[in-house]
C-alpha positions in Angstrom: 53.5 -11.4 -28.6 52.2 -12.0 -32.1 48.6 -12.9 -32.6 49.6 -16.2 -34.4 51.3 -17.4 -31.2 48.1 -16.8 -29.1 45.8 -18.5 -31.7 48.3 -21.4 -31.9 48.4 -21.8 -28.1 44.6 -21.8 -28.0 44.5 -24.7 -30.4 46.6 -26.9 -28.2 44.5 -29.8 -26.7 45.7 -29.2 -23.1 44.8 -25.6 -23.3 41.4 -26.4 -24.8 40.8 -29.0 -22.0 41.7 -26.5 -19.3 39.5 -23.8 -20.8 36.5 -26.2 -21.2 37.0 -27.4 -17.6 37.0 -23.9 -16.3 34.0 -22.9 -18.4 31.9 -25.9 -17.4 32.8 -25.4 -13.7 31.7 -21.8 -14.0 28.5 -22.7 -15.8 27.8 -25.5 -13.2 28.3 -23.0 -10.4 26.0 -20.4 -12.0 23.3 -23.0 -12.7 23.2 -24.6 -9.2 19.9 -24.3 -7.4 19.9 -21.6 -4.7 17.3 -19.5 -2.9 17.1 -15.8 -3.6 14.6 -14.0 -1.4 13.7 -10.4 -2.2 11.3 -8.1 -0.5 9.7 -4.7 -0.9 6.8 -2.5 0.2 4.4 -2.3 -2.7 2.3 0.4 -1.1 1.4 2.3 2.1 -1.6 4.5 2.7 -3.3 6.5 5.5 -7.1 6.4 5.5 -8.9 9.3 7.2 -12.0 7.4 8.4 -15.0 9.4 9.6 -16.3 8.3 13.0 -19.9 8.2 14.2 -19.0 10.7 16.9 -18.2 13.3 14.1 -14.5 13.1 14.3 -12.0 11.2 12.1 -9.5 8.5 12.7 -6.3 7.8 10.8 -5.9 4.1 9.8 -2.5 3.2 8.3 -2.0 0.3 5.9 1.1 -1.2 4.3 1.8 -4.2 2.1 5.2 -6.0 2.4 5.8 -8.4 -0.5 8.3 -11.3 -0.1 9.3 -13.6 -3.0 11.8 -16.4 -3.6 13.2 -15.8 -7.1 15.6 -18.8 -6.7 15.4 -22.4 -7.8 15.8 -23.8 -4.3 13.6 -23.5 -1.2 14.4 -20.7 1.2 14.5 -21.8 4.8 13.9 -19.9 8.1 12.8 -16.6 6.7 12.7 -13.9 9.5 10.9 -10.6 9.0 11.9 -8.2 11.7 9.6 -5.2 12.6 10.6 -2.3 14.9 7.5 -3.1 17.0 4.5 -5.3 17.0 1.8 -4.1 14.6 -1.8 -3.9 15.8 -2.9 -6.3 13.1 -1.2 -8.3 10.3 -2.4 -10.9 7.9 -0.4 -13.0 5.5 -1.7 -13.9 2.0 -1.7 -16.6 0.7 -2.3 -18.3 4.0 0.2 -20.8 5.3 1.8 -21.8 8.6 4.1 -19.2 10.2 5.1 -18.2 13.8 5.6 -14.9 15.5 8.2 -14.1 18.1 10.0 -11.3 19.9 13.8 -11.1 20.3 15.5 -9.8 23.4 15.6 -6.2 22.0 11.8 -6.4 21.7 11.8 -6.4 17.9 8.7 -8.3 16.6 9.4 -11.1 14.1 7.3 -13.2 11.7 9.1 -16.5 11.0 8.3 -18.6 7.9 9.9 -22.0 8.0 10.2 -22.5 4.2 9.3 -20.7 1.0 9.5 -22.8 -2.2 11.1 -21.8 -5.5 9.1 -19.0 -7.2 6.7 -18.8 -4.2 5.7 -15.5 -2.7 3.5 -14.0 0.1 2.5 -10.6 1.2 2.1 -9.3 4.7 -0.8 -6.8 5.1 -0.4 -4.5 8.1 -3.1 -2.3 9.6 -2.3 0.3 12.3 -4.5 2.9 14.0 -2.7 4.0 17.2 0.7 4.9 15.8 2.6 4.7 12.5 3.2 1.4 10.8 6.3 -0.4 12.2 9.4 -0.3 10.0 10.7 -3.5 8.5 14.2 -3.4 10.0 15.6 -6.7 8.6 14.6 -9.6 6.5 16.9 -12.7 6.5 17.0 -16.4 5.8 19.3 -19.1 7.1 21.5 -18.3 4.0 21.9 -14.6 4.8 20.3 -11.2 4.3 17.5 -10.7 1.8 17.7 -7.9 -0.8 15.2 -5.1 -0.6 13.9 -4.1 -4.0 11.9 -1.1 -5.2 8.3 -1.9 -6.1 5.7 0.1 -8.0 2.6 -0.7 -10.0 3.5 -1.6 -13.6 1.5 -1.9 -16.8 1.0 -5.5 -18.0 1.4 -5.8 -21.7 -0.3 -8.4 -23.9 1.3 -11.8 -24.8 1.9 -10.7 -28.3 4.1 -7.8 -27.1 6.1 -10.0 -24.7 6.7 -12.6 -27.4 7.8 -9.9 -29.9 10.3 -8.5 -27.4 11.6 -12.0 -26.6 11.9 -12.9 -30.3 13.9 -9.7 -31.0 16.2 -10.4 -28.1 16.9 -14.0 -29.3 17.5 -12.7 -32.8 19.9 -10.1 -31.4 21.8 -12.8 -29.5 22.2 -14.9 -32.7 23.4 -11.8 -34.6 26.1 -11.2 -31.9 27.2 -14.9 -32.0 27.4 -14.7 -35.8 29.5 -11.6 -35.6 31.9 -13.3 -33.1 32.2 -16.3 -35.3 33.0 -14.1 -38.3 35.6 -12.2 -36.3 37.2 -15.4 -35.1 37.4 -17.0 -38.5 39.0 -13.8 -39.9 41.9 -14.4 -37.5 
C-alpha cells in the first residue's frame, strides 16, 4: 500500500472520529480513580540486649510499610501473618481490627485507606523469629510487594531541575513527531 493511501485514509472524518473516540476512551480508562496498594518491609533487625542476669536476649524488630498510591480509597485491607506476633503497633494510629482465619493465620484488617495515605506496622518479637507476611490483599485483589531501601533525599532545586529537563525532553519529542508528520 502506498503511503499516500494511508495518509489520505487518516484524513477522512469518519476515521478521525473513530480514532478520537478510541483515544478518549483509553485516556478515560487510564485516568479513572482506582486504589493501588503496595507494601514492603523497610527494615528488620535483631538486637542482642544485655540482661541483668549477665546473659543476652535477642529481640527481633521489623517494619512493614503499606501505602495506597491510587486516587481512590482502598477498602478492606487484610495483612496476613504466618502467626501472631508478640507485639505490633501501627503508625499513624487509626482504627483497625485483628482476627485469625481457620488456618490460624493472624490478620490485621484495615477498613479503608484513603488516596495517598500510608501506615506502617512495627513488629517486635523475642521468643521466635518475626512472622512472615504471607499475603496482603484488598477487596479489589492482591497488593503488590515492592522493594524498599533507604534513599537519599535531594534538595528541591535538584528535583525541579530534573522535572524541567524531562518536560523539555517531552516537548522536543513532540516537536520531532510534528516535523516528521509534516514531512509526509
